[in-house]
N, CA and C atoms as a LAMMPS dump frame, in Angstrom:
ITEM: TIMESTEP
0
ITEM: NUMBER OF ATOMS
579
ITEM: BOX BOUNDS ff ff ff
-5.0000000000000000e+02 5.0000000000000000e+02
-5.0000000000000000e+02 5.0000000000000000e+02
-5.0000000000000000e+02 5.0000000000000000e+02
ITEM: ATOMS id mol type element x y z
1 1 1 N 1.117 -1.136 -0.423
2 1 2 C 0.101 -0.235 -0.23
3 1 3 C 0.998 1.26 -0.061
4 2 1 N 0.266 2.315 -0.847
5 2 2 C 1.049 3.445 -0.218
6 2 3 C 1.108 4.557 1.048
7 3 1 N 1.876 5.102 0.735
8 3 2 C 2.345 6.689 2.277
9 3 3 C 0.652 7.223 1.943
10 4 1 N -0.416 7.209 1.351
11 4 2 C -1.116 8.39 1.429
12 4 3 C -2.048 8.225 2.374
13 5 1 N -2.512 9.441 2.707
14 5 2 C -3.771 9.103 3.953
15 5 3 C -4.378 8.359 4.147
16 6 1 N -4.586 7.312 5.161
17 6 2 C -5.732 6.821 5.302
18 6 3 C -4.763 5.112 4.771
19 7 1 N -3.686 5.376 4.149
20 7 2 C -2.536 4.125 4.031
21 7 3 C -2.965 3.519 5.19
22 8 1 N -2.627 2.223 5.41
23 8 2 C -2.023 1.16 5.925
24 8 3 C -0.309 0.385 5.812
25 9 1 N 0.408 0.91 6.745
26 9 2 C 1.826 0.269 6.858
27 9 3 C 1.684 -0.807 6.982
28 10 1 N 2.228 -2.203 6.611
29 10 2 C 2.491 -3.482 7.533
30 10 3 C 3.831 -3.094 9.129
31 11 1 N 3.229 -3.631 9.814
32 11 2 C 4.196 -3.892 11.245
33 11 3 C 5.647 -4.178 11.032
34 12 1 N 5.171 -5.402 10.032
35 12 2 C 6.44 -5.964 9.336
36 12 3 C 7.337 -5.503 8.176
37 13 1 N 6.953 -4.473 7.439
38 13 2 C 8.009 -3.664 6.75
39 13 3 C 8.211 -2.124 7.369
40 14 1 N 8.108 -2.447 8.704
41 14 2 C 8.094 -1.333 9.614
42 14 3 C 10.396 -0.235 9.704
43 15 1 N 10.744 -1.505 9.61
44 15 2 C 12.206 -0.936 9.498
45 15 3 C 12.429 -0.722 7.762
46 16 1 N 11.494 -0.781 6.929
47 16 2 C 11.763 0.254 5.769
48 16 3 C 10.59 1.295 6.039
49 17 1 N 9.527 1.221 6.17
50 17 2 C 9.282 3.078 6.01
51 17 3 C 8.959 3.412 7.369
52 18 1 N 9.898 3.114 8.653
53 18 2 C 9.839 4.001 9.504
54 18 3 C 11.069 5.558 9.286
55 19 1 N 11.952 5.429 8.464
56 19 2 C 12.599 5.335 7.839
57 19 3 C 12.036 6.861 7.224
58 20 1 N 10.948 7.135 6.682
59 20 2 C 10.824 8.533 6.702
60 20 3 C 9.802 9.186 7.852
61 21 1 N 10.163 8.611 8.671
62 21 2 C 9.306 8.917 10.025
63 21 3 C 9.639 10.071 10.529
64 22 1 N 9.346 11.518 11.188
65 22 2 C 9.941 12.554 11.295
66 22 3 C 10.456 12.461 13.041
67 23 1 N 9.822 11.045 13.377
68 23 2 C 10.792 11.248 14.807
69 23 3 C 11.653 9.876 14.804
70 24 1 N 12.414 10.102 15.977
71 24 2 C 13.637 8.647 15.89
72 24 3 C 12.765 7.474 16.415
73 25 1 N 12.822 6.485 16.072
74 25 2 C 12.12 5.005 16.642
75 25 3 C 12.475 5.197 18.255
76 26 1 N 13.585 5.809 18.676
77 26 2 C 13.977 5.101 20.133
78 26 3 C 12.615 5.938 20.844
79 27 1 N 12.514 7.05 20.379
80 27 2 C 11.742 8.498 20.897
81 27 3 C 10.712 7.935 21.055
82 28 1 N 10.064 7.126 20.152
83 28 2 C 8.313 6.726 20.098
84 28 3 C 8.429 5.056 20.909
85 29 1 N 9.36 4.488 20.847
86 29 2 C 9.362 2.991 21.3
87 29 3 C 10.287 3.174 22.977
88 30 1 N 10.666 4.41 23.367
89 30 2 C 10.819 3.624 24.692
90 30 3 C 10.188 2.763 25.423
91 31 1 N 10.649 2.57 27
92 31 2 C 10.198 1.672 27.878
93 31 3 C 8.309 2.012 28.257
94 32 1 N 8.523 3.117 28.355
95 32 2 C 7.247 3.972 29.049
96 32 3 C 6.018 3.885 27.987
97 33 1 N 6.387 3.933 26.764
98 33 2 C 5.502 3.835 25.735
99 33 3 C 5.134 2.436 25.582
100 34 1 N 5.927 1.695 25.857
101 34 2 C 5.974 -0.092 25.68
102 34 3 C 5.076 -0.72 26.231
103 35 1 N 5.134 -0.367 27.642
104 35 2 C 4.408 -0.661 28.989
105 35 3 C 2.889 -0.72 28.791
106 36 1 N 2.249 -1.89 29.424
107 36 2 C 0.829 -1.206 30.167
108 36 3 C 0.451 -1.986 30.701
109 37 1 N -0.578 -1.779 32.092
110 37 2 C -1.699 -2.789 32.51
111 37 3 C -2.753 -2.945 31.544
112 38 1 N -2.892 -3.496 31.284
113 38 2 C -3.982 -4.486 30.376
114 38 3 C -5.642 -4.521 31.279
115 39 1 N -6.402 -5.034 30.683
116 39 2 C -7.677 -5.597 31.271
117 39 3 C -7.295 -6.604 32.279
118 40 1 N -8.426 -6.56 33.301
119 40 2 C -7.732 -7.889 34.238
120 40 3 C -8.241 -9.034 33.244
121 41 1 N -9.361 -9.032 32.051
122 41 2 C -9.309 -10.136 31.626
123 41 3 C -8.394 -10.851 30.462
124 42 1 N -7.176 -9.927 30.299
125 42 2 C -6.114 -10.049 29.186
126 42 3 C -5.189 -11.16 29.818
127 43 1 N -4.949 -10.834 31.51
128 43 2 C -4.388 -11.764 32.31
129 43 3 C -5.147 -13.613 32.665
130 44 1 N -6.141 -13.467 32.995
131 44 2 C -6.45 -14.602 32.552
132 44 3 C -6.675 -15.426 30.872
133 45 1 N -6.548 -14.948 29.865
134 45 2 C -6.075 -15.287 28.66
135 45 3 C -4.303 -15.632 28.84
136 46 1 N -3.771 -14.925 29.241
137 46 2 C -2.221 -15.062 28.941
138 46 3 C -1.708 -16.16 30.628
139 47 1 N -1.448 -16.033 31.665
140 47 2 C -2.488 -16.653 32.427
141 47 3 C -3.018 -18.269 32.654
142 48 1 N -2.858 -19.464 31.429
143 48 2 C -4.104 -19.921 31.371
144 48 3 C -3.739 -21.621 31.642
145 49 1 N -4.411 -22.435 31.595
146 49 2 C -4.002 -23.755 32.157
147 49 3 C -2.989 -24.372 32.092
148 50 1 N -2.784 -24.256 30.709
149 50 2 C -2.035 -24.945 30.263
150 50 3 C 0.05 -23.851 30.851
151 51 1 N -0.418 -22.49 31.166
152 51 2 C 1.094 -21.843 31.874
153 51 3 C 1.032 -22.629 32.947
154 52 1 N -0.58 -22.734 33.874
155 52 2 C -0.781 -23.095 35.448
156 52 3 C -0.383 -24.644 35.492
157 53 1 N -0.251 -25.177 34.204
158 53 2 C -0.04 -26.816 34.842
159 53 3 C 1.507 -26.798 34.78
160 54 1 N 1.774 -26.481 33.747
161 54 2 C 3.508 -26.054 33.717
162 54 3 C 4.236 -25.949 35
163 55 1 N 4.241 -24.725 35.351
164 55 2 C 4.111 -24.461 36.978
165 55 3 C 3.999 -25.234 37.441
166 56 1 N 3.176 -26.038 37.449
167 56 2 C 2.835 -27.236 38.541
168 56 3 C 4.046 -28.186 38.781
169 57 1 N 4.319 -28.716 37.204
170 57 2 C 4.887 -29.576 36.806
171 57 3 C 6.122 -28.899 37.291
172 58 1 N 7.09 -27.992 37.612
173 58 2 C 8.004 -27.411 38.023
174 58 3 C 8.341 -27.008 39.519
175 59 1 N 6.856 -27.843 40.212
176 59 2 C 6.796 -27.339 41.483
177 59 3 C 6.88 -26.073 42.369
178 60 1 N 6.064 -24.829 41.196
179 60 2 C 5.806 -23.755 41.374
180 60 3 C 4.286 -23.657 41.845
181 61 1 N 4.026 -23.314 43.435
182 61 2 C 2.609 -23.423 43.334
183 61 3 C 2.304 -22.466 43.055
184 62 1 N 2.729 -21.41 43.645
185 62 2 C 2.211 -19.723 43.096
186 62 3 C 2.72 -19.247 42.974
187 63 1 N 2.487 -18.291 42.014
188 63 2 C 3.493 -17.334 40.891
189 63 3 C 2.198 -16.107 41.272
190 64 1 N 2.85 -14.535 40.828
191 64 2 C 2.34 -13.587 39.982
192 64 3 C 2.715 -12.873 39.189
193 65 1 N 2.374 -12.261 38.154
194 65 2 C 2.737 -11.407 36.984
195 65 3 C 3.627 -10.151 37.949
196 66 1 N 4.735 -9.766 37.218
197 66 2 C 5.793 -8.924 37.902
198 66 3 C 5.761 -7.916 36.82
199 67 1 N 5.983 -6.81 38.038
200 67 2 C 6.109 -5.566 37.168
201 67 3 C 6.676 -4.422 37.514
202 68 1 N 7.509 -4.331 36.516
203 68 2 C 8.202 -3.284 37.129
204 68 3 C 8.399 -1.922 37.253
205 69 1 N 6.754 -1.441 37.317
206 69 2 C 6.796 0.019 37.313
207 69 3 C 5.87 0.538 36.377
208 70 1 N 6.133 -0.14 35.15
209 70 2 C 5.421 0.751 33.997
210 70 3 C 4.196 0.084 33.632
211 71 1 N 4.082 -0.96 34.216
212 71 2 C 2.794 -2.143 33.359
213 71 3 C 3.563 -3.414 33.296
214 72 1 N 2.756 -4.111 33.6
215 72 2 C 3.28 -5.62 33.485
216 72 3 C 3.161 -6.36 31.995
217 73 1 N 3.002 -5.854 31.029
218 73 2 C 3.076 -6.338 29.382
219 73 3 C 3.524 -5.247 28.709
220 74 1 N 4.767 -5.84 27.52
221 74 2 C 4.897 -4.991 26.752
222 74 3 C 4.997 -5.352 25.711
223 75 1 N 5.669 -5.131 25.007
224 75 2 C 5.379 -5.307 23.48
225 75 3 C 6.929 -4.914 23.156
226 76 1 N 7.58 -5.132 21.97
227 76 2 C 8.901 -4.508 21.83
228 76 3 C 9.14 -4.922 19.905
229 77 1 N 8.919 -3.667 19.361
230 77 2 C 9.541 -3.941 17.631
231 77 3 C 11.204 -3.785 17.892
232 78 1 N 11.575 -4.949 17.129
233 78 2 C 12.848 -4.968 16.531
234 78 3 C 13.357 -5.347 14.967
235 79 1 N 13.579 -4.211 14.846
236 79 2 C 14.234 -3.989 13.369
237 79 3 C 15.632 -4.662 13.031
238 80 1 N 15.455 -5.469 12.122
239 80 2 C 16.678 -6.199 11.56
240 80 3 C 18.06 -5.141 11.478
241 81 1 N 19.174 -6.014 11.833
242 81 2 C 20.178 -5.126 12.095
243 81 3 C 20.332 -3.656 12.462
244 82 1 N 19.462 -3.607 13.689
245 82 2 C 19.464 -1.847 13.585
246 82 3 C 19.934 -2.103 15.292
247 83 1 N 20.45 -3.262 16.226
248 83 2 C 20.238 -3.209 17.434
249 83 3 C 19.552 -2.57 18.383
250 84 1 N 18.304 -2.87 17.619
251 84 2 C 17.112 -1.958 18.93
252 84 3 C 16.518 -3.308 19.999
253 85 1 N 17.058 -4.657 20.014
254 85 2 C 16.806 -5.261 20.886
255 85 3 C 18.398 -5.857 21.755
256 86 1 N 17.922 -5.992 23.399
257 86 2 C 19.065 -5.871 23.759
258 86 3 C 20.387 -6.747 23.39
259 87 1 N 21.464 -6.882 23.508
260 87 2 C 22.617 -7.932 23.781
261 87 3 C 22.627 -8.889 24.563
262 88 1 N 23.078 -9.646 24.059
263 88 2 C 23.035 -10.797 25.411
264 88 3 C 23.022 -10.183 26.339
265 89 1 N 22.436 -10.998 27.347
266 89 2 C 22.539 -10.824 29.209
267 89 3 C 21.721 -11.41 29.485
268 90 1 N 21.778 -11.846 31.31
269 90 2 C 20.311 -12.076 31.732
270 90 3 C 19.569 -11.896 32.547
271 91 1 N 18.391 -11.699 32.99
272 91 2 C 17.573 -10.523 33.757
273 91 3 C 18.098 -10.935 34.817
274 92 1 N 18.437 -12.101 35.697
275 92 2 C 19.296 -11.808 36.711
276 92 3 C 20.506 -10.932 36.973
277 93 1 N 21.067 -10.61 36.045
278 93 2 C 21.941 -9.255 36.26
279 93 3 C 21.31 -7.777 36.641
280 94 1 N 19.878 -7.737 36.416
281 94 2 C 19.359 -6.59 36.396
282 94 3 C 17.65 -6.906 37.73
283 95 1 N 17.648 -5.749 37.558
284 95 2 C 15.809 -5.68 38.326
285 95 3 C 14.869 -6.889 38.187
286 96 1 N 15.258 -7.623 36.787
287 96 2 C 14.072 -8.691 37.006
288 96 3 C 14.98 -10.271 37.592
289 97 1 N 15.83 -10.292 38.945
290 97 2 C 16.776 -11.032 38.91
291 97 3 C 16.186 -12.643 39.259
292 98 1 N 14.609 -12.838 38.971
293 98 2 C 14.137 -13.679 39.934
294 98 3 C 12.927 -14.288 38.918
295 99 1 N 12.676 -13.816 37.956
296 99 2 C 11.133 -13.633 37.092
297 99 3 C 11.392 -14.885 36.68
298 100 1 N 10.725 -15.192 36.059
299 100 2 C 10.715 -16.372 34.262
300 100 3 C 9.738 -15.046 34.017
301 101 1 N 10.611 -15.174 32.686
302 101 2 C 9.889 -14.524 31.471
303 101 3 C 9.482 -15.226 30.267
304 102 1 N 8.607 -14.625 29.594
305 102 2 C 7.36 -15.254 28.326
306 102 3 C 7.472 -14.508 27.346
307 103 1 N 7.837 -14.663 26.761
308 103 2 C 8.003 -13.992 25.207
309 103 3 C 7.374 -14.942 24.283
310 104 1 N 6.458 -13.999 23.839
311 104 2 C 5.224 -14.319 22.971
312 104 3 C 5.611 -13.224 21.548
313 105 1 N 6.34 -14.565 20.47
314 105 2 C 6.32 -13.605 19.311
315 105 3 C 4.882 -13.675 18.441
316 106 1 N 4.687 -11.947 18.057
317 106 2 C 2.593 -12.04 16.972
318 106 3 C 3.515 -11.497 15.522
319 107 1 N 4.204 -10.608 15.055
320 107 2 C 5.112 -11.09 13.848
321 107 3 C 6.699 -11.583 13.848
322 108 1 N 7.022 -12.342 13.135
323 108 2 C 8.421 -12.912 12.936
324 108 3 C 8.537 -14.382 13.936
325 109 1 N 8.485 -15.2 13.525
326 109 2 C 8.271 -16.384 13.919
327 109 3 C 9.504 -17.719 13.746
328 110 1 N 10.316 -17.013 12.622
329 110 2 C 11.492 -18.203 12.457
330 110 3 C 12.664 -18.085 12.806
331 111 1 N 13.739 -19.04 13.033
332 111 2 C 14.601 -18.454 13.981
333 111 3 C 15.593 -17.314 13.653
334 112 1 N 15.387 -16.376 12.494
335 112 2 C 15.845 -15.443 12.124
336 112 3 C 15.273 -14.3 12.725
337 113 1 N 14.496 -14.307 13.239
338 113 2 C 13.497 -13.408 14.459
339 113 3 C 13.508 -13.426 15.729
340 114 1 N 13.107 -13.955 16.14
341 114 2 C 12.69 -15.144 17.346
342 114 3 C 14.045 -14.46 18.668
343 115 1 N 13.355 -15.429 19.558
344 115 2 C 14.799 -14.752 21.454
345 115 3 C 15.223 -15.805 20.785
346 116 1 N 17.305 -15.071 20.976
347 116 2 C 17.927 -16.234 21.034
348 116 3 C 18.909 -16.729 22.248
349 117 1 N 18.903 -17.403 22.244
350 117 2 C 19.064 -18.489 24.284
351 117 3 C 20.513 -18.998 23.529
352 118 1 N 20.693 -19.516 24.657
353 118 2 C 22.083 -20.102 24.996
354 118 3 C 21.65 -21.145 25.931
355 119 1 N 21.274 -22.413 25.281
356 119 2 C 20.971 -23.682 25.941
357 119 3 C 21.388 -24.414 27.313
358 120 1 N 21.409 -24.282 28.667
359 120 2 C 21.716 -24.736 29.671
360 120 3 C 23.009 -24.054 30.035
361 121 1 N 22.774 -22.45 29.757
362 121 2 C 23.65 -21.357 30.268
363 121 3 C 23.275 -20.974 31.746
364 122 1 N 21.94 -21.103 32.241
365 122 2 C 21.323 -20.841 33.706
366 122 3 C 22.093 -21.6 34.824
367 123 1 N 23.198 -22.828 33.916
368 123 2 C 23.582 -23.845 34.629
369 123 3 C 24.672 -23.256 34.905
370 124 1 N 25.149 -22.106 34.262
371 124 2 C 26.912 -22.441 34.023
372 124 3 C 27.077 -20.18 34.946
373 125 1 N 27.957 -19.973 35.349
374 125 2 C 28.43 -18.487 35.587
375 125 3 C 29.189 -17.974 34.481
376 126 1 N 29.17 -16.774 34.312
377 126 2 C 29.905 -16.23 33.114
378 126 3 C 30.248 -14.613 33.706
379 127 1 N 31.729 -14.13 32.673
380 127 2 C 31.862 -12.808 33.103
381 127 3 C 30.483 -11.622 32.772
382 128 1 N 30.325 -10.8 33.946
383 128 2 C 29.689 -9.501 32.944
384 128 3 C 30.214 -8.195 32.874
385 129 1 N 29.587 -7.142 32.998
386 129 2 C 30.316 -5.901 32.395
387 129 3 C 28.492 -5.232 32.803
388 130 1 N 29.286 -3.779 33.006
389 130 2 C 27.975 -2.655 33.47
390 130 3 C 28.476 -1.991 32.154
391 131 1 N 27.756 -1.792 30.997
392 131 2 C 28.07 -0.791 30.124
393 131 3 C 27.572 0.577 30.552
394 132 1 N 28.503 1.33 29.615
395 132 2 C 28.519 2.696 30.134
396 132 3 C 27.88 3.633 28.622
397 133 1 N 26.887 4.633 29.289
398 133 2 C 26.146 5.404 27.938
399 133 3 C 25.611 4.051 27.425
400 134 1 N 25.131 2.972 27.709
401 134 2 C 23.515 2.323 27.328
402 134 3 C 22.505 3.041 26.437
403 135 1 N 22.182 2.282 25.259
404 135 2 C 20.775 2.902 25.399
405 135 3 C 19.446 2.098 25.806
406 136 1 N 19.902 1.439 26.5
407 136 2 C 18.397 0.65 27.088
408 136 3 C 19.276 0.642 29.037
409 137 1 N 18.933 -0.072 29.722
410 137 2 C 18.597 -0.043 30.938
411 137 3 C 20.262 -0.163 31.587
412 138 1 N 20.232 1.328 32.603
413 138 2 C 21.614 1.483 32.578
414 138 3 C 21.97 0.744 33.548
415 139 1 N 21.278 -0.2 34.511
416 139 2 C 21.669 -0.48 35.582
417 139 3 C 21.719 -2.172 35.294
418 140 1 N 21.643 -2.594 34.166
419 140 2 C 21.785 -4.458 33.524
420 140 3 C 23.046 -4.656 33.139
421 141 1 N 23.802 -5.47 33.901
422 141 2 C 25 -6.249 33.615
423 141 3 C 24.7 -6.861 32.058
424 142 1 N 25.605 -6.985 30.99
425 142 2 C 25.72 -7.742 29.499
426 142 3 C 26.895 -8.392 29.709
427 143 1 N 26.838 -9.292 28.522
428 143 2 C 27.742 -10.522 28.881
429 143 3 C 29.007 -10.357 28.577
430 144 1 N 29.897 -10.255 29.127
431 144 2 C 31.51 -9.588 28.912
432 144 3 C 31.645 -10.515 27.85
433 145 1 N 32.124 -11.803 27.301
434 145 2 C 32.421 -12.581 26.268
435 145 3 C 31.947 -12.314 25.147
436 146 1 N 32.321 -12.601 24.084
437 146 2 C 32.163 -12.21 22.692
438 146 3 C 31.212 -13.372 22.387
439 147 1 N 29.735 -13.176 21.651
440 147 2 C 29.097 -14.032 21.406
441 147 3 C 29.06 -15.616 20.342
442 148 1 N 30.371 -15.111 19.541
443 148 2 C 30.883 -16.089 18.599
444 148 3 C 30.915 -17.679 19.088
445 149 1 N 31.284 -17.049 20.56
446 149 2 C 32.26 -18.251 21.72
447 149 3 C 30.996 -18.934 22.006
448 150 1 N 29.004 -18.94 22.403
449 150 2 C 28.51 -19.53 22.595
450 150 3 C 27.899 -20.47 21.252
451 151 1 N 27.553 -21.13 22.248
452 151 2 C 26.388 -22.162 21.593
453 151 3 C 24.985 -21.728 21.571
454 152 1 N 24.304 -21.12 20.654
455 152 2 C 23.398 -20.416 20.87
456 152 3 C 22.469 -21.27 19.96
457 153 1 N 20.949 -21.175 20.572
458 153 2 C 20.076 -21.189 19.281
459 153 3 C 18.59 -20.415 19.37
460 154 1 N 18.267 -20.217 18.568
461 154 2 C 16.596 -19.507 17.922
462 154 3 C 16.217 -20.122 17.534
463 155 1 N 14.699 -20.925 18.763
464 155 2 C 14.096 -21.735 17.961
465 155 3 C 13.397 -21.121 16.64
466 156 1 N 12.314 -22.149 16.436
467 156 2 C 11.56 -21.38 14.844
468 156 3 C 9.924 -22.258 15.407
469 157 1 N 9.137 -20.809 15.463
470 157 2 C 8.339 -21.397 16.75
471 157 3 C 6.724 -20.974 15.603
472 158 1 N 5.572 -22.124 16.251
473 158 2 C 4.484 -21.532 15.705
474 158 3 C 3.468 -20.56 16.115
475 159 1 N 2.459 -20.025 15.274
476 159 2 C 1.714 -19.35 16.021
477 159 3 C 1.117 -19.81 17.155
478 160 1 N 0.766 -19.1 18.494
479 160 2 C 0.731 -19.349 19.193
480 160 3 C 1.302 -20.165 20.487
481 161 1 N 2.299 -20.742 20.147
482 161 2 C 4.029 -21 20.912
483 161 3 C 4.251 -20.119 21.652
484 162 1 N 5.403 -20.348 22.899
485 162 2 C 6.024 -18.672 23.631
486 162 3 C 7.069 -19.455 24.285
487 163 1 N 8.121 -18.973 24.336
488 163 2 C 9.269 -19.229 24.672
489 163 3 C 9.345 -19.13 26.487
490 164 1 N 9.526 -19.407 27.26
491 164 2 C 9.86 -19.498 28.641
492 164 3 C 10.891 -19.743 29.291
493 165 1 N 11.617 -18.309 30.173
494 165 2 C 12.995 -19.202 30.03
495 165 3 C 13.092 -18.129 31.979
496 166 1 N 14.282 -18.997 31.987
497 166 2 C 14.752 -18.624 33.059
498 166 3 C 15.449 -17.464 33.363
499 167 1 N 15.469 -17.044 34.707
500 167 2 C 16.232 -15.667 34.764
501 167 3 C 17.874 -15.686 34.742
502 168 1 N 18.725 -16.811 34.924
503 168 2 C 20.044 -16.944 34.311
504 168 3 C 20.121 -17.197 33.282
505 169 1 N 19.128 -17.804 32.071
506 169 2 C 18.808 -17.989 30.977
507 169 3 C 19.991 -16.598 30.136
508 170 1 N 21.642 -16.72 29.744
509 170 2 C 21.701 -16.349 28.82
510 170 3 C 20.621 -15.79 27.297
511 171 1 N 20.652 -14.725 27.121
512 171 2 C 19.489 -14.604 25.57
513 171 3 C 19.648 -13.412 25.305
514 172 1 N 19.65 -12.804 24.196
515 172 2 C 19.449 -11.67 23.573
516 172 3 C 18.226 -11.366 22.167
517 173 1 N 17.771 -10.334 22.654
518 173 2 C 16.719 -10.161 21.664
519 173 3 C 16.976 -9.721 20.308
520 174 1 N 17.813 -9.26 20.062
521 174 2 C 18.434 -8.21 18.637
522 174 3 C 17.681 -9.541 17.342
523 175 1 N 17.589 -8.877 16.233
524 175 2 C 17.562 -9.57 15.141
525 175 3 C 18.792 -8.685 14.827
526 176 1 N 19.373 -10.147 13.887
527 176 2 C 20.424 -9.435 12.662
528 176 3 C 20.458 -9.289 11.604
529 177 1 N 19.887 -10.64 11.304
530 177 2 C 19.348 -9.919 9.873
531 177 3 C 18.688 -11.122 9.21
532 178 1 N 17.24 -10.336 8.978
533 178 2 C 16.023 -10.351 8.216
534 178 3 C 15.188 -9.754 7.569
535 179 1 N 14.527 -10.439 6.895
536 179 2 C 13.662 -8.846 5.937
537 179 3 C 12.263 -9.111 6.513
538 180 1 N 12.447 -8.844 8.052
539 180 2 C 10.857 -8.818 9.009
540 180 3 C 11.46 -8.092 10.091
541 181 1 N 10.912 -6.736 10.759
542 181 2 C 11.033 -6.146 11.981
543 181 3 C 9.896 -6.974 12.622
544 182 1 N 10.355 -7.596 14.05
545 182 2 C 9.259 -8.278 14.554
546 182 3 C 8.839 -7.728 15.67
547 183 1 N 7.742 -7.771 16.044
548 183 2 C 6.9 -7.477 17.404
549 183 3 C 6.828 -8.865 17.886
550 184 1 N 6.71 -8.666 19.352
551 184 2 C 6.792 -9.192 20.573
552 184 3 C 6.135 -9.105 21.486
553 185 1 N 5.131 -9.787 22.459
554 185 2 C 4.933 -9.644 23.906
555 185 3 C 5.704 -9.998 24.223
556 186 1 N 5.783 -9.139 25.834
557 186 2 C 6.94 -9.616 26.926
558 186 3 C 6.071 -9.478 28.569
559 187 1 N 5.919 -10.575 29.121
560 187 2 C 5.65 -10.462 30.492
561 187 3 C 6.396 -11.699 31.482
562 188 1 N 6.305 -11.226 32.365
563 188 2 C 7.317 -11.829 33.633
564 188 3 C 6.459 -12.439 34.414
565 189 1 N 7.211 -13.723 35.39
566 189 2 C 6.347 -13.999 36.252
567 189 3 C 7.099 -14.285 37.387
568 190 1 N 6.527 -13.774 38.434
569 190 2 C 7.17 -13.844 39.649
570 190 3 C 6.942 -15.345 40.557
571 191 1 N 7.954 -16.317 40.504
572 191 2 C 7.445 -17.73 41.202
573 191 3 C 7.457 -17.33 43.226
574 192 1 N 6.666 -17.877 43.735
575 192 2 C 6.788 -18.174 45.036
576 192 3 C 7.093 -19.775 45.285
577 193 1 N 8.231 -20.495 45.358
578 193 2 C 8.608 -21.409 45.609
579 193 3 C 8.649 -21.751 47.171
């Protein structure tokens, strides 16, 4: 579709047409614009019987949704090759130190767009550093070693599938090379063990 009045521009091509916007990506998509506290019925849709049963099997009898202060449900719009997503890190290295993260792709289900994790990294220790002048959260550590030395995995997901990951799981949400801008939802669960 064209860019005329009333045109609909597809989100998956945001990395192409957003270049003509009179405002910077970061200005319109910072954390304060991406987080919400939705209606109560959204919580019952996301925290359904499958999620409850999964946590029961892990021995987690009770949990609640974690709110970092801006709202408990967030979205991310990650353009390919633009370093929009966090580099390799762990939630345990920041304020979300004990939460289990739920990552839900809306657009971008292939391994080129999904979250990249390092299997079994939650069982190992890694050196970290606190970046200065980073465009992401200022109090979250990053992985010190080069990601090329990691055994990374980016799953192919079907619509409706999600990724749940441990707070010590090394992961990156960046999209390196794709022809799709990824849109995903994310929320965190705070277990009481």
